[in-house]
C-alpha beads as a LAMMPS data file, in Angstrom:
LAMMPS data file: protein, C-alpha beads

474 atoms
473 bonds

1 atom types
1 bond types

-500.0 500.0 xlo xhi
-500.0 500.0 ylo yhi
-500.0 500.0 zlo zhi

Masses

1 110.0

Atoms # bond

1 1 1 0.455 0.213 0.170
2 1 1 1.244 3.481 -1.237
3 1 1 0.819 6.733 1.018
4 1 1 0.115 9.392 -0.916
5 1 1 1.614 12.705 -0.441
6 1 1 -1.786 14.111 0.533
7 1 1 -1.852 11.719 3.420
8 1 1 1.287 13.344 4.994
9 1 1 0.717 15.478 7.758
10 1 1 0.964 19.203 6.192
11 1 1 3.804 20.140 8.679
12 1 1 5.443 17.345 8.343
13 1 1 5.125 18.104 4.438
14 1 1 6.421 21.522 4.673
15 1 1 9.674 20.790 6.868
16 1 1 12.568 19.846 4.981
17 1 1 13.717 16.658 4.365
18 1 1 16.443 15.974 6.563
19 1 1 14.865 17.540 9.916
20 1 1 11.785 15.205 9.008
21 1 1 13.303 12.117 8.991
22 1 1 15.207 12.991 12.396
23 1 1 12.372 14.305 14.278
24 1 1 9.573 12.539 12.762
25 1 1 11.036 9.397 12.200
26 1 1 10.229 9.142 8.388
27 1 1 12.223 7.840 5.817
28 1 1 12.487 6.969 1.958
29 1 1 11.667 3.448 1.141
30 1 1 11.078 1.831 -2.702
31 1 1 7.964 2.225 -1.766
32 1 1 7.544 5.560 -0.619
33 1 1 8.008 7.230 2.429
34 1 1 6.807 5.856 6.012
35 1 1 7.134 6.839 9.245
36 1 1 10.109 4.421 11.512
37 1 1 9.619 5.768 14.992
38 1 1 13.361 4.578 15.618
39 1 1 14.601 4.060 19.406
40 1 1 17.544 4.808 18.304
41 1 1 17.330 8.197 17.059
42 1 1 15.926 9.209 20.136
43 1 1 18.480 8.037 22.145
44 1 1 20.824 9.962 20.121
45 1 1 18.739 12.829 20.459
46 1 1 18.670 12.794 24.383
47 1 1 22.500 12.098 24.652
48 1 1 22.734 15.089 22.444
49 1 1 20.850 17.636 24.425
50 1 1 22.461 16.134 28.075
51 1 1 25.641 16.398 26.463
52 1 1 24.973 20.220 25.640
53 1 1 23.399 20.734 29.251
54 1 1 26.265 19.048 31.043
55 1 1 28.571 21.659 29.135
56 1 1 26.777 24.376 29.926
57 1 1 26.598 23.599 33.500
58 1 1 30.538 22.657 33.729
59 1 1 31.288 26.144 31.867
60 1 1 29.172 27.921 34.498
61 1 1 31.014 26.536 37.263
62 1 1 34.323 26.875 35.728
63 1 1 34.184 30.198 34.102
64 1 1 33.831 32.111 37.494
65 1 1 36.589 30.119 38.927
66 1 1 39.273 30.904 36.031
67 1 1 38.239 34.438 36.575
68 1 1 39.284 34.445 40.519
69 1 1 42.089 33.056 39.068
70 1 1 42.869 36.068 36.732
71 1 1 41.718 38.476 39.135
72 1 1 44.187 36.729 41.912
73 1 1 47.082 36.951 38.926
74 1 1 46.740 40.474 38.178
75 1 1 46.430 41.005 42.532
76 1 1 49.526 39.763 42.566
77 1 1 51.533 41.543 39.530
78 1 1 49.623 44.559 40.908
79 1 1 51.416 44.285 44.303
80 1 1 54.792 43.474 42.745
81 1 1 54.270 46.579 40.667
82 1 1 53.655 48.818 44.042
83 1 1 56.879 47.060 45.454
84 1 1 58.963 47.599 42.560
85 1 1 57.810 51.513 42.756
86 1 1 58.641 51.483 46.184
87 1 1 61.859 49.916 45.530
88 1 1 62.951 52.233 42.777
89 1 1 62.154 55.295 44.873
90 1 1 64.234 53.819 47.942
91 1 1 67.157 53.125 45.436
92 1 1 66.829 56.998 43.922
93 1 1 66.437 57.935 47.820
94 1 1 69.449 56.623 48.959
95 1 1 71.423 57.750 45.987
96 1 1 70.063 61.390 46.127
97 1 1 70.921 61.278 49.960
98 1 1 73.965 59.729 50.064
99 1 1 75.335 62.385 46.529
100 1 1 76.217 59.326 44.407
101 1 1 76.113 59.588 40.688
102 1 1 72.490 59.218 39.645
103 1 1 70.760 60.258 36.124
104 1 1 67.083 60.612 35.342
105 1 1 64.552 58.606 34.614
106 1 1 66.451 55.838 36.628
107 1 1 64.850 52.421 36.072
108 1 1 65.064 49.275 38.160
109 1 1 63.614 45.592 37.109
110 1 1 62.597 43.251 39.860
111 1 1 60.673 39.716 39.315
112 1 1 59.062 40.553 36.162
113 1 1 57.988 44.219 37.226
114 1 1 59.963 47.222 36.142
115 1 1 60.075 50.881 37.692
116 1 1 60.701 54.142 36.580
117 1 1 61.768 57.492 38.576
118 1 1 61.390 60.494 37.378
119 1 1 63.024 63.396 40.018
120 1 1 60.909 66.751 40.066
121 1 1 62.864 69.754 41.392
122 1 1 60.341 72.579 43.212
123 1 1 62.536 74.558 44.662
124 1 1 66.572 74.380 46.566
125 1 1 65.138 72.975 48.750
126 1 1 62.411 70.673 47.935
127 1 1 62.073 67.836 45.631
128 1 1 59.683 65.151 44.579
129 1 1 60.590 61.687 43.535
130 1 1 57.796 59.913 41.147
131 1 1 58.213 56.334 40.867
132 1 1 56.126 54.000 38.323
133 1 1 56.154 50.220 38.573
134 1 1 54.609 48.456 35.883
135 1 1 54.409 44.846 35.447
136 1 1 52.033 43.616 32.586
137 1 1 50.540 46.953 32.260
138 1 1 49.280 47.432 35.507
139 1 1 50.663 50.426 37.533
140 1 1 51.267 51.830 40.885
141 1 1 53.029 55.211 41.497
142 1 1 55.126 55.819 44.710
143 1 1 55.527 59.805 45.197
144 1 1 58.435 60.955 47.767
145 1 1 58.540 64.750 48.496
146 1 1 61.874 65.518 49.963
147 1 1 63.465 68.326 52.110
148 1 1 66.766 69.626 53.193
149 1 1 67.733 68.513 56.594
150 1 1 70.734 70.303 58.201
151 1 1 73.087 67.278 57.801
152 1 1 72.279 65.697 60.947
153 1 1 69.883 62.540 62.097
154 1 1 69.068 61.741 65.468
155 1 1 68.641 57.839 65.486
156 1 1 68.452 57.229 69.369
157 1 1 66.569 58.156 72.171
158 1 1 69.697 58.978 74.087
159 1 1 72.827 59.146 73.096
160 1 1 76.473 59.843 74.762
161 1 1 80.041 59.973 73.950
162 1 1 83.418 58.228 75.981
163 1 1 81.275 59.628 79.355
164 1 1 78.606 57.282 79.164
165 1 1 75.148 56.863 80.722
166 1 1 74.018 56.429 84.236
167 1 1 70.274 55.816 85.498
168 1 1 69.346 56.434 88.998
169 1 1 66.094 55.583 90.798
170 1 1 63.497 54.410 88.603
171 1 1 64.558 56.971 85.531
172 1 1 64.089 55.089 82.145
173 1 1 64.303 55.394 78.913
174 1 1 61.059 54.995 75.649
175 1 1 63.225 54.025 72.523
176 1 1 66.838 52.969 71.851
177 1 1 70.045 53.750 73.192
178 1 1 73.368 54.198 71.913
179 1 1 76.869 54.703 74.005
180 1 1 79.925 54.961 73.382
181 1 1 80.642 54.752 77.093
182 1 1 79.238 52.028 79.946
183 1 1 75.514 52.387 80.996
184 1 1 74.913 51.252 83.952
185 1 1 72.452 52.133 86.947
186 1 1 72.737 52.440 90.496
187 1 1 69.787 50.132 91.348
188 1 1 71.049 46.904 92.886
189 1 1 68.280 44.773 92.722
190 1 1 67.092 42.631 89.897
191 1 1 63.621 43.860 90.638
192 1 1 64.271 47.658 90.274
193 1 1 66.790 47.705 87.417
194 1 1 66.345 50.753 85.419
195 1 1 64.186 50.195 82.265
196 1 1 65.370 50.827 78.627
197 1 1 62.214 49.809 76.739
198 1 1 64.374 49.367 73.564
199 1 1 67.922 48.188 71.999
200 1 1 71.252 48.654 74.449
201 1 1 74.345 49.539 72.742
202 1 1 77.560 50.110 75.008
203 1 1 80.277 50.128 71.960
204 1 1 83.920 49.613 71.645
205 1 1 86.013 47.257 73.567
206 1 1 85.707 48.836 76.737
207 1 1 81.571 48.409 76.460
208 1 1 79.914 47.525 79.604
209 1 1 76.222 47.382 80.606
210 1 1 75.363 46.367 84.243
211 1 1 72.113 46.558 86.342
212 1 1 69.988 47.381 83.355
213 1 1 66.653 45.771 82.152
214 1 1 66.290 46.082 78.024
215 1 1 63.300 45.073 76.642
216 1 1 65.151 44.216 73.523
217 1 1 68.765 43.103 72.432
218 1 1 71.721 44.518 74.227
219 1 1 75.567 44.813 72.459
220 1 1 78.424 45.129 74.726
221 1 1 81.647 44.177 75.395
222 1 1 80.896 43.201 78.898
223 1 1 77.420 42.412 80.512
224 1 1 76.322 42.097 84.098
225 1 1 73.480 41.806 86.325
226 1 1 71.244 42.524 83.840
227 1 1 67.705 41.587 82.387
228 1 1 67.578 41.161 78.453
229 1 1 63.804 40.490 77.222
230 1 1 65.668 40.022 73.570
231 1 1 69.189 38.716 72.514
232 1 1 72.364 39.350 74.026
233 1 1 75.434 40.195 71.862
234 1 1 78.553 40.031 74.156
235 1 1 81.959 39.034 74.700
236 1 1 82.089 37.940 78.165
237 1 1 79.939 38.454 81.383
238 1 1 80.753 40.259 84.654
239 1 1 80.770 37.890 87.590
240 1 1 78.626 34.968 87.949
241 1 1 76.672 34.161 84.447
242 1 1 73.234 33.515 86.718
243 1 1 73.512 37.635 87.041
244 1 1 72.444 38.086 83.613
245 1 1 68.744 36.667 82.554
246 1 1 68.264 36.751 78.764
247 1 1 65.079 35.792 77.244
248 1 1 66.503 35.578 73.571
249 1 1 69.640 34.152 72.503
250 1 1 72.825 34.512 73.725
251 1 1 75.820 35.297 71.228
252 1 1 78.811 35.044 73.141
253 1 1 82.227 36.187 71.383
254 1 1 80.334 38.860 69.398
255 1 1 82.324 41.610 68.028
256 1 1 81.711 44.473 69.475
257 1 1 80.071 47.426 68.355
258 1 1 81.996 50.778 66.433
259 1 1 81.694 53.588 68.750
260 1 1 80.135 56.770 66.934
261 1 1 80.231 60.417 67.005
262 1 1 78.203 62.842 68.213
263 1 1 75.215 63.600 65.576
264 1 1 75.624 67.722 65.241
265 1 1 79.140 68.858 64.439
266 1 1 80.391 71.875 65.760
267 1 1 80.771 73.391 62.434
268 1 1 76.699 73.539 62.105
269 1 1 76.261 74.827 65.831
270 1 1 78.839 77.696 64.432
271 1 1 76.281 78.207 61.519
272 1 1 73.667 78.543 64.013
273 1 1 75.621 80.661 65.725
274 1 1 76.285 82.892 63.078
275 1 1 72.448 82.943 62.255
276 1 1 71.730 84.126 65.560
277 1 1 74.302 86.823 65.116
278 1 1 72.756 87.985 61.789
279 1 1 69.628 88.918 63.916
280 1 1 71.820 91.984 65.865
281 1 1 72.793 91.956 69.631
282 1 1 70.392 92.514 72.676
283 1 1 70.855 95.052 75.085
284 1 1 71.988 93.476 78.347
285 1 1 71.783 94.980 82.064
286 1 1 74.218 94.247 84.220
287 1 1 75.749 91.518 82.712
288 1 1 71.906 89.949 82.052
289 1 1 69.363 89.665 79.575
290 1 1 65.907 89.140 81.554
291 1 1 62.671 87.895 79.994
292 1 1 59.677 87.891 82.495
293 1 1 56.867 88.587 80.431
294 1 1 55.447 87.451 77.185
295 1 1 57.824 88.424 74.119
296 1 1 58.571 87.051 70.535
297 1 1 62.524 86.986 70.085
298 1 1 64.965 85.848 67.402
299 1 1 67.415 85.195 65.576
300 1 1 69.549 87.348 68.411
301 1 1 72.922 87.048 69.793
302 1 1 72.801 87.765 73.797
303 1 1 76.484 88.653 74.740
304 1 1 75.660 87.846 78.538
305 1 1 73.351 85.396 80.657
306 1 1 70.176 84.939 79.792
307 1 1 67.081 84.758 82.362
308 1 1 63.692 83.473 81.632
309 1 1 61.044 83.535 84.593
310 1 1 57.849 84.210 85.555
311 1 1 54.253 82.627 86.234
312 1 1 52.333 82.730 82.262
313 1 1 55.763 83.977 80.535
314 1 1 55.461 82.908 76.736
315 1 1 58.751 83.308 74.694
316 1 1 58.191 82.774 71.042
317 1 1 60.988 81.959 69.265
318 1 1 61.091 83.508 65.699
319 1 1 64.545 82.518 65.154
320 1 1 67.997 80.868 66.624
321 1 1 69.294 82.746 70.039
322 1 1 73.047 82.434 70.621
323 1 1 73.827 83.399 74.789
324 1 1 77.516 83.627 75.317
325 1 1 77.218 83.392 79.278
326 1 1 74.806 81.149 80.818
327 1 1 71.213 80.218 80.535
328 1 1 68.490 80.310 83.414
329 1 1 64.750 79.213 82.891
330 1 1 62.858 78.707 85.650
331 1 1 58.867 78.717 85.685
332 1 1 56.642 79.108 88.599
333 1 1 53.225 79.125 89.704
334 1 1 49.961 77.108 87.555
335 1 1 51.803 78.452 84.005
336 1 1 55.105 78.749 84.260
337 1 1 57.550 79.338 81.530
338 1 1 56.427 78.288 77.863
339 1 1 58.579 78.676 75.220
340 1 1 57.546 77.833 71.993
341 1 1 58.273 77.859 68.058
342 1 1 56.551 80.640 65.784
343 1 1 53.612 79.103 63.860
344 1 1 55.184 80.798 60.816
345 1 1 58.153 78.482 61.440
346 1 1 56.400 75.766 60.089
347 1 1 57.345 72.175 60.893
348 1 1 61.269 73.529 61.735
349 1 1 62.928 73.816 64.929
350 1 1 64.866 76.580 66.585
351 1 1 68.050 76.477 68.758
352 1 1 69.171 77.987 71.714
353 1 1 72.455 77.657 72.204
354 1 1 75.111 78.774 75.123
355 1 1 78.518 78.903 73.992
356 1 1 81.478 80.991 75.766
357 1 1 84.402 80.213 73.593
358 1 1 86.412 82.226 76.270
359 1 1 85.727 79.798 78.986
360 1 1 84.461 76.557 77.871
361 1 1 84.849 74.737 80.971
362 1 1 83.307 76.844 83.192
363 1 1 81.002 78.819 81.111
364 1 1 77.729 77.847 78.655
365 1 1 75.870 76.456 81.224
366 1 1 72.149 75.958 81.310
367 1 1 69.648 75.450 83.978
368 1 1 66.266 74.593 83.537
369 1 1 63.925 74.504 86.822
370 1 1 60.636 74.558 88.040
371 1 1 57.157 74.649 85.758
372 1 1 58.936 75.080 82.484
373 1 1 57.553 73.478 79.198
374 1 1 58.577 73.489 75.334
375 1 1 56.302 73.652 72.370
376 1 1 56.856 73.163 68.367
377 1 1 54.562 75.404 66.108
378 1 1 50.830 75.036 66.850
379 1 1 49.621 71.780 65.161
380 1 1 53.227 70.169 64.214
381 1 1 54.631 67.250 65.500
382 1 1 58.172 67.690 64.011
383 1 1 58.984 71.110 65.378
384 1 1 61.122 71.322 68.433
385 1 1 62.991 73.296 70.903
386 1 1 66.675 72.650 70.972
387 1 1 68.792 73.797 74.011
388 1 1 72.755 73.353 73.280
389 1 1 75.618 73.939 75.625
390 1 1 79.230 74.144 74.576
391 1 1 80.695 73.773 77.951
392 1 1 83.733 71.092 77.533
393 1 1 84.213 70.412 81.801
394 1 1 83.233 66.726 81.281
395 1 1 85.161 66.046 78.161
396 1 1 87.888 67.668 80.219
397 1 1 87.374 65.323 82.972
398 1 1 85.502 68.018 85.203
399 1 1 82.374 67.588 87.314
400 1 1 80.708 71.181 85.995
401 1 1 77.253 70.146 84.691
402 1 1 76.872 71.354 81.253
403 1 1 72.824 71.312 81.444
404 1 1 71.225 70.413 84.178
405 1 1 67.311 70.157 84.105
406 1 1 65.232 69.635 87.281
407 1 1 61.754 69.527 88.572
408 1 1 59.213 69.031 85.819
409 1 1 60.379 70.430 82.693
410 1 1 58.751 68.682 79.916
411 1 1 57.371 68.956 76.113
412 1 1 58.943 68.931 72.298
413 1 1 62.612 69.632 74.016
414 1 1 65.660 68.850 73.154
415 1 1 68.938 68.761 74.915
416 1 1 72.491 68.574 73.421
417 1 1 75.785 68.884 75.042
418 1 1 78.176 67.233 72.851
419 1 1 81.568 67.835 75.336
420 1 1 79.698 68.241 78.449
421 1 1 77.546 66.243 81.198
422 1 1 73.630 66.690 81.330
423 1 1 71.712 65.583 84.391
424 1 1 68.158 64.982 84.342
425 1 1 65.950 64.917 87.713
426 1 1 62.464 64.766 89.300
427 1 1 59.940 63.905 86.683
428 1 1 61.213 65.500 83.610
429 1 1 59.910 64.102 80.339
430 1 1 61.924 65.144 77.065
431 1 1 61.850 63.947 73.410
432 1 1 65.787 63.227 73.184
433 1 1 68.922 63.779 74.916
434 1 1 72.552 63.337 73.479
435 1 1 75.566 64.287 75.474
436 1 1 78.929 63.334 76.473
437 1 1 77.938 62.330 79.845
438 1 1 74.386 61.413 80.937
439 1 1 72.622 61.224 83.968
440 1 1 69.016 60.492 84.703
441 1 1 67.783 60.978 88.303
442 1 1 64.314 59.742 90.189
443 1 1 61.411 59.123 87.603
444 1 1 62.787 60.868 84.641
445 1 1 61.648 59.401 81.279
446 1 1 62.830 60.133 77.958
447 1 1 60.442 59.414 75.265
448 1 1 62.023 59.249 71.898
449 1 1 59.744 60.670 69.002
450 1 1 59.959 58.531 66.069
451 1 1 59.375 61.771 63.653
452 1 1 62.866 63.020 65.341
453 1 1 64.944 60.936 63.249
454 1 1 66.114 63.630 61.070
455 1 1 64.707 66.862 62.411
456 1 1 64.646 70.102 60.507
457 1 1 66.062 73.454 61.584
458 1 1 65.592 76.979 60.365
459 1 1 69.310 77.749 59.254
460 1 1 70.584 75.580 56.314
461 1 1 70.280 73.719 54.286
462 1 1 73.218 71.375 55.193
463 1 1 73.655 69.218 52.615
464 1 1 71.603 66.014 52.802
465 1 1 67.725 64.904 52.330
466 1 1 64.784 63.847 54.485
467 1 1 61.408 62.198 53.404
468 1 1 59.134 64.711 53.978
469 1 1 55.931 62.830 52.837
470 1 1 55.021 59.525 51.280
471 1 1 52.111 58.745 49.194
472 1 1 51.016 56.223 46.435
473 1 1 49.122 57.777 43.831
474 1 1 45.752 56.199 42.972

Bonds

1 1 1 2
2 1 2 3
3 1 3 4
4 1 4 5
5 1 5 6
6 1 6 7
7 1 7 8
8 1 8 9
9 1 9 10
10 1 10 11
11 1 11 12
12 1 12 13
13 1 13 14
14 1 14 15
15 1 15 16
16 1 16 17
17 1 17 18
18 1 18 19
19 1 19 20
20 1 20 21
21 1 21 22
22 1 22 23
23 1 23 24
24 1 24 25
25 1 25 26
26 1 26 27
27 1 27 28
28 1 28 29
29 1 29 30
30 1 30 31
31 1 31 32
32 1 32 33
33 1 33 34
34 1 34 35
35 1 35 36
36 1 36 37
37 1 37 38
38 1 38 39
39 1 39 40
40 1 40 41
41 1 41 42
42 1 42 43
43 1 43 44
44 1 44 45
45 1 45 46
46 1 46 47
47 1 47 48
48 1 48 49
49 1 49 50
50 1 50 51
51 1 51 52
52 1 52 53
53 1 53 54
54 1 54 55
55 1 55 56
56 1 56 57
57 1 57 58
58 1 58 59
59 1 59 60
60 1 60 61
61 1 61 62
62 1 62 63
63 1 63 64
64 1 64 65
65 1 65 66
66 1 66 67
67 1 67 68
68 1 68 69
69 1 69 70
70 1 70 71
71 1 71 72
72 1 72 73
73 1 73 74
74 1 74 75
75 1 75 76
76 1 76 77
77 1 77 78
78 1 78 79
79 1 79 80
80 1 80 81
81 1 81 82
82 1 82 83
83 1 83 84
84 1 84 85
85 1 85 86
86 1 86 87
87 1 87 88
88 1 88 89
89 1 89 90
90 1 90 91
91 1 91 92
92 1 92 93
93 1 93 94
94 1 94 95
95 1 95 96
96 1 96 97
97 1 97 98
98 1 98 99
99 1 99 100
100 1 100 101
101 1 101 102
102 1 102 103
103 1 103 104
104 1 104 105
105 1 105 106
106 1 106 107
107 1 107 108
108 1 108 109
109 1 109 110
110 1 110 111
111 1 111 112
112 1 112 113
113 1 113 114
114 1 114 115
115 1 115 116
116 1 116 117
117 1 117 118
118 1 118 119
119 1 119 120
120 1 120 121
121 1 121 122
122 1 122 123
123 1 123 124
124 1 124 125
125 1 125 126
126 1 126 127
127 1 127 128
128 1 128 129
129 1 129 130
130 1 130 131
131 1 131 132
132 1 132 133
133 1 133 134
134 1 134 135
135 1 135 136
136 1 136 137
137 1 137 138
138 1 138 139
139 1 139 140
140 1 140 141
141 1 141 142
142 1 142 143
143 1 143 144
144 1 144 145
145 1 145 146
146 1 146 147
147 1 147 148
148 1 148 149
149 1 149 150
150 1 150 151
151 1 151 152
152 1 152 153
153 1 153 154
154 1 154 155
155 1 155 156
156 1 156 157
157 1 157 158
158 1 158 159
159 1 159 160
160 1 160 161
161 1 161 162
162 1 162 163
163 1 163 164
164 1 164 165
165 1 165 166
166 1 166 167
167 1 167 168
168 1 168 169
169 1 169 170
170 1 170 171
171 1 171 172
172 1 172 173
173 1 173 174
174 1 174 175
175 1 175 176
176 1 176 177
177 1 177 178
178 1 178 179
179 1 179 180
180 1 180 181
181 1 181 182
182 1 182 183
183 1 183 184
184 1 184 185
185 1 185 186
186 1 186 187
187 1 187 188
188 1 188 189
189 1 189 190
190 1 190 191
191 1 191 192
192 1 192 193
193 1 193 194
194 1 194 195
195 1 195 196
196 1 196 197
197 1 197 198
198 1 198 199
199 1 199 200
200 1 200 201
201 1 201 202
202 1 202 203
203 1 203 204
204 1 204 205
205 1 205 206
206 1 206 207
207 1 207 208
208 1 208 209
209 1 209 210
210 1 210 211
211 1 211 212
212 1 212 213
213 1 213 214
214 1 214 215
215 1 215 216
216 1 216 217
217 1 217 218
218 1 218 219
219 1 219 220
220 1 220 221
221 1 221 222
222 1 222 223
223 1 223 224
224 1 224 225
225 1 225 226
226 1 226 227
227 1 227 228
228 1 228 229
229 1 229 230
230 1 230 231
231 1 231 232
232 1 232 233
233 1 233 234
234 1 234 235
235 1 235 236
236 1 236 237
237 1 237 238
238 1 238 239
239 1 239 240
240 1 240 241
241 1 241 242
242 1 242 243
243 1 243 244
244 1 244 245
245 1 245 246
246 1 246 247
247 1 247 248
248 1 248 249
249 1 249 250
250 1 250 251
251 1 251 252
252 1 252 253
253 1 253 254
254 1 254 255
255 1 255 256
256 1 256 257
257 1 257 258
258 1 258 259
259 1 259 260
260 1 260 261
261 1 261 262
262 1 262 263
263 1 263 264
264 1 264 265
265 1 265 266
266 1 266 267
267 1 267 268
268 1 268 269
269 1 269 270
270 1 270 271
271 1 271 272
272 1 272 273
273 1 273 274
274 1 274 275
275 1 275 276
276 1 276 277
277 1 277 278
278 1 278 279
279 1 279 280
280 1 280 281
281 1 281 282
282 1 282 283
283 1 283 284
284 1 284 285
285 1 285 286
286 1 286 287
287 1 287 288
288 1 288 289
289 1 289 290
290 1 290 291
291 1 291 292
292 1 292 293
293 1 293 294
294 1 294 295
295 1 295 296
296 1 296 297
297 1 297 298
298 1 298 299
299 1 299 300
300 1 300 301
301 1 301 302
302 1 302 303
303 1 303 304
304 1 304 305
305 1 305 306
306 1 306 307
307 1 307 308
308 1 308 309
309 1 309 310
310 1 310 311
311 1 311 312
312 1 312 313
313 1 313 314
314 1 314 315
315 1 315 316
316 1 316 317
317 1 317 318
318 1 318 319
319 1 319 320
320 1 320 321
321 1 321 322
322 1 322 323
323 1 323 324
324 1 324 325
325 1 325 326
326 1 326 327
327 1 327 328
328 1 328 329
329 1 329 330
330 1 330 331
331 1 331 332
332 1 332 333
333 1 333 334
334 1 334 335
335 1 335 336
336 1 336 337
337 1 337 338
338 1 338 339
339 1 339 340
340 1 340 341
341 1 341 342
342 1 342 343
343 1 343 344
344 1 344 345
345 1 345 346
346 1 346 347
347 1 347 348
348 1 348 349
349 1 349 350
350 1 350 351
351 1 351 352
352 1 352 353
353 1 353 354
354 1 354 355
355 1 355 356
356 1 356 357
357 1 357 358
358 1 358 359
359 1 359 360
360 1 360 361
361 1 361 362
362 1 362 363
363 1 363 364
364 1 364 365
365 1 365 366
366 1 366 367
367 1 367 368
368 1 368 369
369 1 369 370
370 1 370 371
371 1 371 372
372 1 372 373
373 1 373 374
374 1 374 375
375 1 375 376
376 1 376 377
377 1 377 378
378 1 378 379
379 1 379 380
380 1 380 381
381 1 381 382
382 1 382 383
383 1 383 384
384 1 384 385
385 1 385 386
386 1 386 387
387 1 387 388
388 1 388 389
389 1 389 390
390 1 390 391
391 1 391 392
392 1 392 393
393 1 393 394
394 1 394 395
395 1 395 396
396 1 396 397
397 1 397 398
398 1 398 399
399 1 399 400
400 1 400 401
401 1 401 402
402 1 402 403
403 1 403 404
404 1 404 405
405 1 405 406
406 1 406 407
407 1 407 408
408 1 408 409
409 1 409 410
410 1 410 411
411 1 411 412
412 1 412 413
413 1 413 414
414 1 414 415
415 1 415 416
416 1 416 417
417 1 417 418
418 1 418 419
419 1 419 420
420 1 420 421
421 1 421 422
422 1 422 423
423 1 423 424
424 1 424 425
425 1 425 426
426 1 426 427
427 1 427 428
428 1 428 429
429 1 429 430
430 1 430 431
431 1 431 432
432 1 432 433
433 1 433 434
434 1 434 435
435 1 435 436
436 1 436 437
437 1 437 438
438 1 438 439
439 1 439 440
440 1 440 441
441 1 441 442
442 1 442 443
443 1 443 444
444 1 444 445
445 1 445 446
446 1 446 447
447 1 447 448
448 1 448 449
449 1 449 450
450 1 450 451
451 1 451 452
452 1 452 453
453 1 453 454
454 1 454 455
455 1 455 456
456 1 456 457
457 1 457 458
458 1 458 459
459 1 459 460
460 1 460 461
461 1 461 462
462 1 462 463
463 1 463 464
464 1 464 465
465 1 465 466
466 1 466 467
467 1 467 468
468 1 468 469
469 1 469 470
470 1 470 471
471 1 471 472
472 1 472 473
473 1 473 474
């Protein structure tokens, strides 16, 4: 029996032959066209559809995973760009600061990334380093704003020359200590050793640390009767080994640390004196220049003794002071004496210098007593008052105190006596102390300020650079 075309449904008849044969089970025979209903063909269709669905699901799972892997890879490359940019800027800064040969643009390659460093000169005392890191076109940019310093750095809370450091009666230091002489205390009990919250270095072959509690490591030729929370680097113990308690690792037979020079040269202090002289001479009365009421002063040379006293006396420093006699600062009452850097000076610091070249062992003395407070310019944590004595008694084995700070002096104050002895007594709270010989007594604390590492003074430039600001561009 033959099936005529008119018997085939219209919709099947109009469908192309190949599609009709598959989906309707129709095939050609010698007798014409017939429907087959083949189960094998249905199975093939189901398999194809299942495979397509499985492929779609798999793609939906794999695609986010691949994307996450790409994001992680790009993030890693971005970090590499940043670290390379920072490394390039550090290399350039080191070369600029150390006056090494350098040409810009400076390039650096590191672990598949490169940095290109350029220098923008803003003024005679301001420069900007721009470092662009690039890893596979993922770019990070680091800026370092540089400014001129006066050629020195305070790297320690306290530093002394060969005279060494002596701590008495609960005095302490918050910061690292470096001495070219011994570092000792008079507290004999292990429970009352004077505490230095930082590393302690007593340099040279005569280095000696005794009756000190250091919260970090100690470096000294000889260590005795001490408590060390960090490591100990030494040649020998003084006395019984049990007298030294070391929480970290012992390093016997370690090389002695080198002695070091004072951070500020005498030549730079002479420059400050010259700057003060440029403001003219003060008028002395009976060998004394007296300040007992609020005043703005500086730069100025005071060719006699300087006395600052009173209750509520505010002395605003607009420049350096050079005193050729002695200095006495004594506050009274609730407000006392307040000595501050003028706001117009910004982040710079000002020096008050006692220096009598005609009597270096007996003159140039500084006494700070009573309620005396010191401030940088308003709102600027990097601005300080520095008091300097050029007395040389201690360096010549004398007993005269170059600087004697007593009873409550506090604030943004640095004191410096490169050839003399400084004594701090009774609740004194300072930012940094450097002297040939240092003595701390009765609850005195030196709190080192991190920003103090390279203080900037009004007189300069001195020939070296510091990082003023560090930023990353977005």
